[in-house]
PyMOL Python script that loads the backbone (N, CA, C, O; Angstrom):
from pymol import cmd

cmd.read_pdbstr("""\
ATOM      1  N   MET A   1       0.604  -1.138  -0.597  1.00  0.00           N
ATOM      2  CA  MET A   1       0.008  -0.437   0.309  1.00  0.00           C
ATOM      3  C   MET A   1       0.912   1.669   0.016  1.00  0.00           C
ATOM      4  O   MET A   1       1.846   2.045   0.724  1.00  0.00           O
ATOM      5  N   GLY A   2       0.414   2.385  -0.875  1.00  0.00           N
ATOM      6  CA  GLY A   2       0.890   4.251  -0.888  1.00  0.00           C
ATOM      7  C   GLY A   2       0.426   4.834  -0.462  1.00  0.00           C
ATOM      8  O   GLY A   2      -0.684   4.802   0.069  1.00  0.00           O
ATOM      9  N   LYS A   3       1.246   5.641  -0.585  1.00  0.00           N
ATOM     10  CA  LYS A   3      -0.297   6.970  -0.994  1.00  0.00           C
ATOM     11  C   LYS A   3       0.646   7.531  -2.050  1.00  0.00           C
ATOM     12  O   LYS A   3       1.828   7.764  -2.301  1.00  0.00           O
ATOM     13  N   ILE A   4      -0.760   7.614  -2.574  1.00  0.00           N
ATOM     14  CA  ILE A   4      -0.909   8.847  -4.621  1.00  0.00           C
ATOM     15  C   ILE A   4      -1.453   9.510  -3.685  1.00  0.00           C
ATOM     16  O   ILE A   4      -1.984   9.251  -2.605  1.00  0.00           O
ATOM     17  N   LYS A   5      -1.126  10.810  -4.555  1.00  0.00           N
ATOM     18  CA  LYS A   5      -1.226  12.142  -4.706  1.00  0.00           C
ATOM     19  C   LYS A   5      -1.299  13.060  -5.632  1.00  0.00           C
ATOM     20  O   LYS A   5      -0.357  13.491  -6.297  1.00  0.00           O
ATOM     21  N   ILE A   6      -2.370  13.360  -5.690  1.00  0.00           N
ATOM     22  CA  ILE A   6      -3.590  14.022  -7.317  1.00  0.00           C
ATOM     23  C   ILE A   6      -3.356  15.054  -6.903  1.00  0.00           C
ATOM     24  O   ILE A   6      -3.674  15.456  -5.784  1.00  0.00           O
ATOM     25  N   PHE A   7      -2.510  15.904  -8.086  1.00  0.00           N
ATOM     26  CA  PHE A   7      -2.916  17.725  -8.182  1.00  0.00           C
ATOM     27  C   PHE A   7      -3.571  17.784  -9.615  1.00  0.00           C
ATOM     28  O   PHE A   7      -3.557  17.048 -10.601  1.00  0.00           O
ATOM     29  N   PHE A   8      -4.171  19.031  -9.275  1.00  0.00           N
ATOM     30  CA  PHE A   8      -5.352  18.246 -10.077  1.00  0.00           C
ATOM     31  C   PHE A   8      -5.611  20.521 -10.063  1.00  0.00           C
ATOM     32  O   PHE A   8      -5.133  21.306  -9.246  1.00  0.00           O
ATOM     33  N   HIS A   9      -6.419  20.806 -11.171  1.00  0.00           N
ATOM     34  CA  HIS A   9      -6.516  22.444 -12.070  1.00  0.00           C
ATOM     35  C   HIS A   9      -7.921  22.218 -10.698  1.00  0.00           C
ATOM     36  O   HIS A   9      -8.853  21.420 -10.791  1.00  0.00           O
ATOM     37  N   ASN A  10      -7.590  23.458  -9.186  1.00  0.00           N
ATOM     38  CA  ASN A  10      -8.431  23.756  -8.154  1.00  0.00           C
ATOM     39  C   ASN A  10      -9.379  24.754  -9.125  1.00  0.00           C
ATOM     40  O   ASN A  10      -9.043  25.158 -10.239  1.00  0.00           O
ATOM     41  N   ASN A  11     -10.444  25.007  -8.546  1.00  0.00           N
ATOM     42  CA  ASN A  11     -11.733  24.803  -8.670  1.00  0.00           C
ATOM     43  C   ASN A  11     -12.094  25.284  -9.950  1.00  0.00           C
ATOM     44  O   ASN A  11     -12.181  26.483 -10.216  1.00  0.00           O
ATOM     45  N   CYS A  12     -12.363  24.107 -10.965  1.00  0.00           N
ATOM     46  CA  CYS A  12     -12.935  23.529 -12.097  1.00  0.00           C
ATOM     47  C   CYS A  12     -13.665  22.270 -11.578  1.00  0.00           C
ATOM     48  O   CYS A  12     -13.455  21.559 -10.595  1.00  0.00           O
ATOM     49  N   PHE A  13     -14.495  22.233 -12.457  1.00  0.00           N
ATOM     50  CA  PHE A  13     -14.840  21.115 -12.783  1.00  0.00           C
ATOM     51  C   PHE A  13     -14.758  20.160 -13.877  1.00  0.00           C
ATOM     52  O   PHE A  13     -15.474  19.334 -14.442  1.00  0.00           O
ATOM     53  N   ASP A  14     -13.253  20.759 -13.946  1.00  0.00           N
ATOM     54  CA  ASP A  14     -13.373  19.312 -14.791  1.00  0.00           C
ATOM     55  C   ASP A  14     -11.846  18.428 -13.906  1.00  0.00           C
ATOM     56  O   ASP A  14     -11.595  17.241 -13.696  1.00  0.00           O
ATOM     57  N   GLY A  15     -11.103  19.739 -13.583  1.00  0.00           N
ATOM     58  CA  GLY A  15      -9.975  19.382 -13.213  1.00  0.00           C
ATOM     59  C   GLY A  15     -10.275  19.123 -11.571  1.00  0.00           C
ATOM     60  O   GLY A  15      -9.484  19.614 -10.766  1.00  0.00           O
ATOM     61  N   LEU A  16     -11.482  18.310 -11.070  1.00  0.00           N
ATOM     62  CA  LEU A  16     -11.647  17.350  -9.576  1.00  0.00           C
ATOM     63  C   LEU A  16     -12.301  15.835 -10.424  1.00  0.00           C
ATOM     64  O   LEU A  16     -12.427  14.638 -10.168  1.00  0.00           O
ATOM     65  N   SER A  17     -12.576  16.734 -11.490  1.00  0.00           N
ATOM     66  CA  SER A  17     -13.579  15.119 -12.213  1.00  0.00           C
ATOM     67  C   SER A  17     -12.472  14.595 -12.850  1.00  0.00           C
ATOM     68  O   SER A  17     -12.348  13.491 -12.321  1.00  0.00           O
ATOM     69  N   SER A  18     -11.494  14.733 -13.758  1.00  0.00           N
ATOM     70  CA  SER A  18      -9.562  14.352 -13.507  1.00  0.00           C
ATOM     71  C   SER A  18      -9.384  13.389 -12.617  1.00  0.00           C
ATOM     72  O   SER A  18      -9.450  12.173 -12.437  1.00  0.00           O
ATOM     73  N   ALA A  19      -9.193  14.161 -12.248  1.00  0.00           N
ATOM     74  CA  ALA A  19      -8.952  13.003 -10.233  1.00  0.00           C
ATOM     75  C   ALA A  19      -9.738  13.145 -10.626  1.00  0.00           C
ATOM     76  O   ALA A  19      -9.940  13.876 -11.595  1.00  0.00           O
ATOM     77  N   ALA A  20     -10.686  12.361  -9.908  1.00  0.00           N
ATOM     78  CA  ALA A  20     -11.196  10.804 -10.221  1.00  0.00           C
ATOM     79  C   ALA A  20     -11.664   9.450 -10.897  1.00  0.00           C
ATOM     80  O   ALA A  20     -12.097   8.372 -10.490  1.00  0.00           O
ATOM     81  N   VAL A  21     -11.317  10.121 -12.342  1.00  0.00           N
ATOM     82  CA  VAL A  21     -10.873   9.128 -12.902  1.00  0.00           C
ATOM     83  C   VAL A  21     -10.563   8.548 -13.129  1.00  0.00           C
ATOM     84  O   VAL A  21     -10.885   7.438 -13.553  1.00  0.00           O
ATOM     85  N   PHE A  22      -9.118   9.484 -12.784  1.00  0.00           N
ATOM     86  CA  PHE A  22      -7.621   8.992 -12.426  1.00  0.00           C
ATOM     87  C   PHE A  22      -7.486   7.693 -11.209  1.00  0.00           C
ATOM     88  O   PHE A  22      -6.849   6.643 -11.116  1.00  0.00           O
ATOM     89  N   SER A  23      -8.216   8.247 -10.594  1.00  0.00           N
ATOM     90  CA  SER A  23      -7.727   7.855  -8.765  1.00  0.00           C
ATOM     91  C   SER A  23      -8.375   6.424  -9.305  1.00  0.00           C
ATOM     92  O   SER A  23      -7.704   5.394  -9.236  1.00  0.00           O
ATOM     93  N   ILE A  24      -9.711   6.423  -9.844  1.00  0.00           N
ATOM     94  CA  ILE A  24     -10.113   4.679 -10.550  1.00  0.00           C
ATOM     95  C   ILE A  24      -9.571   3.768 -11.338  1.00  0.00           C
ATOM     96  O   ILE A  24      -9.633   2.541 -11.257  1.00  0.00           O
ATOM     97  N   PHE A  25      -8.908   4.604 -12.289  1.00  0.00           N
ATOM     98  CA  PHE A  25      -7.859   3.626 -13.372  1.00  0.00           C
ATOM     99  C   PHE A  25      -6.875   3.891 -13.073  1.00  0.00           C
ATOM    100  O   PHE A  25      -6.290   4.288 -14.081  1.00  0.00           O
ATOM    101  N   TYR A  26      -5.847   3.954 -11.697  1.00  0.00           N
ATOM    102  CA  TYR A  26      -4.904   3.881 -11.218  1.00  0.00           C
ATOM    103  C   TYR A  26      -5.363   2.755  -9.876  1.00  0.00           C
ATOM    104  O   TYR A  26      -4.407   2.187  -9.347  1.00  0.00           O
ATOM    105  N   ARG A  27      -6.405   2.512  -9.469  1.00  0.00           N
ATOM    106  CA  ARG A  27      -6.503   1.165  -8.141  1.00  0.00           C
ATOM    107  C   ARG A  27      -6.695   0.022  -9.321  1.00  0.00           C
ATOM    108  O   ARG A  27      -5.932  -0.909  -9.065  1.00  0.00           O
ATOM    109  N   GLY A  28      -7.395  -0.205 -10.433  1.00  0.00           N
ATOM    110  CA  GLY A  28      -7.917  -0.785 -11.054  1.00  0.00           C
ATOM    111  C   GLY A  28      -6.655  -0.870 -11.612  1.00  0.00           C
ATOM    112  O   GLY A  28      -6.384  -2.043 -11.358  1.00  0.00           O
ATOM    113  N   ALA A  29      -6.036  -0.578 -11.994  1.00  0.00           N
ATOM    114  CA  ALA A  29      -4.956  -1.724 -12.788  1.00  0.00           C
ATOM    115  C   ALA A  29      -3.539  -1.176 -12.217  1.00  0.00           C
ATOM    116  O   ALA A  29      -2.688  -0.879 -13.055  1.00  0.00           O
ATOM    117  N   PHE A  30      -3.194  -1.003 -10.645  1.00  0.00           N
ATOM    118  CA  PHE A  30      -1.752  -0.540 -10.001  1.00  0.00           C
ATOM    119  C   PHE A  30      -1.800  -1.052  -9.141  1.00  0.00           C
ATOM    120  O   PHE A  30      -0.982  -1.926  -8.853  1.00  0.00           O
ATOM    121  N   CYS A  31      -3.025  -0.619  -8.206  1.00  0.00           N
ATOM    122  CA  CYS A  31      -2.474  -0.715  -6.662  1.00  0.00           C
ATOM    123  C   CYS A  31      -4.085  -0.151  -6.323  1.00  0.00           C
ATOM    124  O   CYS A  31      -4.799   0.827  -6.547  1.00  0.00           O
ATOM    125  N   HIS A  32      -4.135  -1.919  -5.392  1.00  0.00           N
ATOM    126  CA  HIS A  32      -5.754  -1.907  -5.702  1.00  0.00           C
ATOM    127  C   HIS A  32      -6.466  -1.603  -3.519  1.00  0.00           C
ATOM    128  O   HIS A  32      -7.554  -1.855  -3.002  1.00  0.00           O
ATOM    129  N   ASP A  33      -5.122  -0.977  -2.913  1.00  0.00           N
ATOM    130  CA  ASP A  33      -5.247  -1.199  -1.699  1.00  0.00           C
ATOM    131  C   ASP A  33      -4.269   0.899  -1.405  1.00  0.00           C
ATOM    132  O   ASP A  33      -4.163   1.573  -0.380  1.00  0.00           O
ATOM    133  N   CYS A  34      -3.839   1.158  -2.753  1.00  0.00           N
ATOM    134  CA  CYS A  34      -3.132   2.537  -2.001  1.00  0.00           C
ATOM    135  C   CYS A  34      -4.195   3.702  -1.518  1.00  0.00           C
ATOM    136  O   CYS A  34      -5.397   3.941  -1.406  1.00  0.00           O
ATOM    137  N   GLU A  35      -3.157   4.137  -1.358  1.00  0.00           N
ATOM    138  CA  GLU A  35      -3.588   5.890  -0.384  1.00  0.00           C
ATOM    139  C   GLU A  35      -4.570   6.398  -0.978  1.00  0.00           C
ATOM    140  O   GLU A  35      -5.082   5.432  -1.544  1.00  0.00           O
ATOM    141  N   PHE A  36      -5.460   7.732  -1.334  1.00  0.00           N
ATOM    142  CA  PHE A  36      -5.449   8.388  -2.250  1.00  0.00           C
ATOM    143  C   PHE A  36      -4.448  10.063  -1.318  1.00  0.00           C
ATOM    144  O   PHE A  36      -3.782  10.075  -0.283  1.00  0.00           O
ATOM    145  N   GLU A  37      -4.700  10.896  -2.024  1.00  0.00           N
ATOM    146  CA  GLU A  37      -5.015  12.250  -1.866  1.00  0.00           C
ATOM    147  C   GLU A  37      -4.800  14.145  -2.569  1.00  0.00           C
ATOM    148  O   GLU A  37      -3.872  14.404  -3.335  1.00  0.00           O
ATOM    149  N   TYR A  38      -5.467  14.853  -2.275  1.00  0.00           N
ATOM    150  CA  TYR A  38      -5.680  15.553  -3.052  1.00  0.00           C
ATOM    151  C   TYR A  38      -5.360  16.211  -3.074  1.00  0.00           C
ATOM    152  O   TYR A  38      -5.069  16.438  -1.899  1.00  0.00           O
ATOM    153  N   GLU A  39      -4.868  17.506  -4.012  1.00  0.00           N
ATOM    154  CA  GLU A  39      -4.287  18.606  -3.738  1.00  0.00           C
ATOM    155  C   GLU A  39      -4.798  20.105  -5.297  1.00  0.00           C
ATOM    156  O   GLU A  39      -4.193  20.081  -6.369  1.00  0.00           O
ATOM    157  N   GLY A  40      -5.801  21.059  -5.040  1.00  0.00           N
ATOM    158  CA  GLY A  40      -5.614  21.696  -6.088  1.00  0.00           C
ATOM    159  C   GLY A  40      -4.907  22.500  -6.364  1.00  0.00           C
ATOM    160  O   GLY A  40      -4.292  23.016  -5.431  1.00  0.00           O
ATOM    161  N   LEU A  41      -4.632  23.029  -7.858  1.00  0.00           N
ATOM    162  CA  LEU A  41      -2.828  24.069  -8.030  1.00  0.00           C
ATOM    163  C   LEU A  41      -4.475  24.741  -8.605  1.00  0.00           C
ATOM    164  O   LEU A  41      -5.666  24.433  -8.639  1.00  0.00           O
ATOM    165  N   ALA A  42      -3.416  25.981  -9.042  1.00  0.00           N
ATOM    166  CA  ALA A  42      -4.261  26.972  -9.101  1.00  0.00           C
ATOM    167  C   ALA A  42      -2.364  27.071 -10.319  1.00  0.00           C
ATOM    168  O   ALA A  42      -1.292  26.802  -9.777  1.00  0.00           O
ATOM    169  N   HIS A  43      -2.437  27.476 -11.822  1.00  0.00           N
ATOM    170  CA  HIS A  43      -1.825  27.672 -12.298  1.00  0.00           C
ATOM    171  C   HIS A  43      -1.745  29.076 -13.193  1.00  0.00           C
ATOM    172  O   HIS A  43      -2.837  29.632 -13.305  1.00  0.00           O
ATOM    173  N   ARG A  44      -0.779  29.644 -13.756  1.00  0.00           N
ATOM    174  CA  ARG A  44      -1.033  30.114 -14.890  1.00  0.00           C
ATOM    175  C   ARG A  44       0.244  30.558 -15.267  1.00  0.00           C
ATOM    176  O   ARG A  44       1.158  30.406 -14.456  1.00  0.00           O
ATOM    177  N   ALA A  45       0.549  31.262 -16.739  1.00  0.00           N
ATOM    178  CA  ALA A  45       0.794  31.079 -17.525  1.00  0.00           C
ATOM    179  C   ALA A  45       2.942  31.151 -17.289  1.00  0.00           C
ATOM    180  O   ALA A  45       3.378  32.233 -16.896  1.00  0.00           O
ATOM    181  N   GLY A  46       3.880  30.113 -17.532  1.00  0.00           N
ATOM    182  CA  GLY A  46       5.045  30.302 -16.970  1.00  0.00           C
ATOM    183  C   GLY A  46       5.477  29.820 -15.586  1.00  0.00           C
ATOM    184  O   GLY A  46       6.641  29.503 -15.343  1.00  0.00           O
ATOM    185  N   GLN A  47       4.504  29.779 -14.706  1.00  0.00           N
ATOM    186  CA  GLN A  47       5.232  29.372 -13.947  1.00  0.00           C
ATOM    187  C   GLN A  47       4.631  28.246 -12.969  1.00  0.00           C
ATOM    188  O   GLN A  47       3.448  27.905 -12.963  1.00  0.00           O
ATOM    189  N   LEU A  48       5.731  27.679 -12.068  1.00  0.00           N
ATOM    190  CA  LEU A  48       6.544  26.519 -12.276  1.00  0.00           C
ATOM    191  C   LEU A  48       5.894  26.755 -11.116  1.00  0.00           C
ATOM    192  O   LEU A  48       5.512  27.834 -10.663  1.00  0.00           O
ATOM    193  N   PHE A  49       5.713  24.720 -10.279  1.00  0.00           N
ATOM    194  CA  PHE A  49       5.778  24.648  -9.920  1.00  0.00           C
ATOM    195  C   PHE A  49       6.350  24.140  -8.961  1.00  0.00           C
ATOM    196  O   PHE A  49       6.390  22.952  -8.640  1.00  0.00           O
ATOM    197  N   LEU A  50       6.984  25.365  -8.291  1.00  0.00           N
ATOM    198  CA  LEU A  50       8.361  25.121  -6.954  1.00  0.00           C
ATOM    199  C   LEU A  50       7.661  25.531  -5.453  1.00  0.00           C
ATOM    200  O   LEU A  50       8.455  25.988  -4.630  1.00  0.00           O
ATOM    201  N   ASN A  51       6.444  25.423  -5.095  1.00  0.00           N
ATOM    202  CA  ASN A  51       5.868  25.830  -4.138  1.00  0.00           C
ATOM    203  C   ASN A  51       5.430  24.333  -3.214  1.00  0.00           C
ATOM    204  O   ASN A  51       5.285  24.221  -1.996  1.00  0.00           O
ATOM    205  N   VAL A  52       5.267  23.106  -4.477  1.00  0.00           N
ATOM    206  CA  VAL A  52       4.501  21.948  -4.458  1.00  0.00           C
ATOM    207  C   VAL A  52       5.525  21.314  -3.626  1.00  0.00           C
ATOM    208  O   VAL A  52       6.720  21.606  -3.673  1.00  0.00           O
ATOM    209  N   ARG A  53       4.954  20.359  -2.799  1.00  0.00           N
ATOM    210  CA  ARG A  53       4.525  18.858  -2.102  1.00  0.00           C
ATOM    211  C   ARG A  53       4.866  18.028  -2.814  1.00  0.00           C
ATOM    212  O   ARG A  53       4.276  17.090  -2.279  1.00  0.00           O
ATOM    213  N   PHE A  54       5.518  17.479  -3.870  1.00  0.00           N
ATOM    214  CA  PHE A  54       5.696  16.039  -4.477  1.00  0.00           C
ATOM    215  C   PHE A  54       5.809  14.978  -3.021  1.00  0.00           C
ATOM    216  O   PHE A  54       6.838  14.499  -2.544  1.00  0.00           O
ATOM    217  N   ASP A  55       4.861  14.870  -2.695  1.00  0.00           N
ATOM    218  CA  ASP A  55       5.120  13.855  -0.974  1.00  0.00           C
ATOM    219  C   ASP A  55       4.640  12.330  -1.068  1.00  0.00           C
ATOM    220  O   ASP A  55       4.702  11.515  -0.147  1.00  0.00           O
ATOM    221  N   GLY A  56       4.201  12.125  -2.218  1.00  0.00           N
ATOM    222  CA  GLY A  56       2.998  10.413  -2.431  1.00  0.00           C
ATOM    223  C   GLY A  56       4.267   9.696  -2.811  1.00  0.00           C
ATOM    224  O   GLY A  56       5.173   9.689  -3.644  1.00  0.00           O
ATOM    225  N   ASP A  57       3.883   9.182  -1.883  1.00  0.00           N
ATOM    226  CA  ASP A  57       5.041   7.685  -3.258  1.00  0.00           C
ATOM    227  C   ASP A  57       5.158   7.807  -4.198  1.00  0.00           C
ATOM    228  O   ASP A  57       6.304   8.117  -4.524  1.00  0.00           O
ATOM    229  N   GLU A  58       4.130   7.669  -5.321  1.00  0.00           N
ATOM    230  CA  GLU A  58       3.646   8.506  -6.693  1.00  0.00           C
ATOM    231  C   GLU A  58       2.710   9.613  -6.773  1.00  0.00           C
ATOM    232  O   GLU A  58       1.562   9.493  -6.347  1.00  0.00           O
ATOM    233  N   ASN A  59       3.097  10.572  -7.242  1.00  0.00           N
ATOM    234  CA  ASN A  59       2.058  11.822  -7.424  1.00  0.00           C
ATOM    235  C   ASN A  59       1.769  11.421  -9.524  1.00  0.00           C
ATOM    236  O   ASN A  59       2.090  10.647 -10.425  1.00  0.00           O
ATOM    237  N   ALA A  60       0.922  12.691  -9.196  1.00  0.00           N
ATOM    238  CA  ALA A  60      -0.148  12.615 -10.126  1.00  0.00           C
ATOM    239  C   ALA A  60      -0.208  14.113 -10.648  1.00  0.00           C
ATOM    240  O   ALA A  60      -0.013  14.920  -9.739  1.00  0.00           O
ATOM    241  N   ILE A  61      -0.409  14.618 -11.766  1.00  0.00           N
ATOM    242  CA  ILE A  61      -1.049  16.178 -12.065  1.00  0.00           C
ATOM    243  C   ILE A  61      -1.418  15.736 -13.573  1.00  0.00           C
ATOM    244  O   ILE A  61      -0.875  15.338 -14.603  1.00  0.00           O
ATOM    245  N   VAL A  62      -2.995  16.136 -12.919  1.00  0.00           N
ATOM    246  CA  VAL A  62      -4.031  16.067 -14.419  1.00  0.00           C
ATOM    247  C   VAL A  62      -4.554  17.084 -14.977  1.00  0.00           C
ATOM    248  O   VAL A  62      -3.614  17.879 -15.008  1.00  0.00           O
ATOM    249  N   ASP A  63      -5.104  17.395 -15.265  1.00  0.00           N
ATOM    250  CA  ASP A  63      -5.999  18.515 -15.888  1.00  0.00           C
ATOM    251  C   ASP A  63      -5.296  19.853 -16.640  1.00  0.00           C
ATOM    252  O   ASP A  63      -5.872  20.784 -17.205  1.00  0.00           O
ATOM    253  N   PHE A  64      -3.778  19.612 -16.441  1.00  0.00           N
ATOM    254  CA  PHE A  64      -3.224  20.923 -16.913  1.00  0.00           C
ATOM    255  C   PHE A  64      -2.707  20.906 -18.439  1.00  0.00           C
ATOM    256  O   PHE A  64      -2.551  19.721 -18.735  1.00  0.00           O
ATOM    257  N   LYS A  65      -2.311  21.902 -19.745  1.00  0.00           N
ATOM    258  CA  LYS A  65      -1.576  22.191 -20.974  1.00  0.00           C
ATOM    259  C   LYS A  65      -1.060  23.012 -20.720  1.00  0.00           C
ATOM    260  O   LYS A  65      -1.429  24.132 -20.366  1.00  0.00           O
ATOM    261  N   TYR A  66       0.774  22.175 -20.999  1.00  0.00           N
ATOM    262  CA  TYR A  66       2.166  22.212 -21.466  1.00  0.00           C
ATOM    263  C   TYR A  66       2.329  22.246 -22.482  1.00  0.00           C
ATOM    264  O   TYR A  66       2.369  21.147 -23.035  1.00  0.00           O
ATOM    265  N   SER A  67       2.512  23.436 -23.318  1.00  0.00           N
ATOM    266  CA  SER A  67       3.182  23.246 -24.322  1.00  0.00           C
ATOM    267  C   SER A  67       4.044  25.003 -24.706  1.00  0.00           C
ATOM    268  O   SER A  67       4.793  25.124 -25.675  1.00  0.00           O
TER     269      SER A  67
END
""", "prot")
cmd.dss("prot")
cmd.show_as("cartoon", "prot")
cmd.util.cbc("prot")
cmd.orient("prot")
């Protein structure tokens, strides 16, 4: 069992939905008894994730566009 931390686009329905769908997928495909933790993030163009604590055993970021 491990902690999976999922970062999603905060204050956004599709961000929350993406986190939920990813959780279901991850639990079914990789880890049936893992613990999930969620953290909403705000992001602006050019801003890096410098103040984010990636402290899960596995970390995932969903619903962000990188270009």
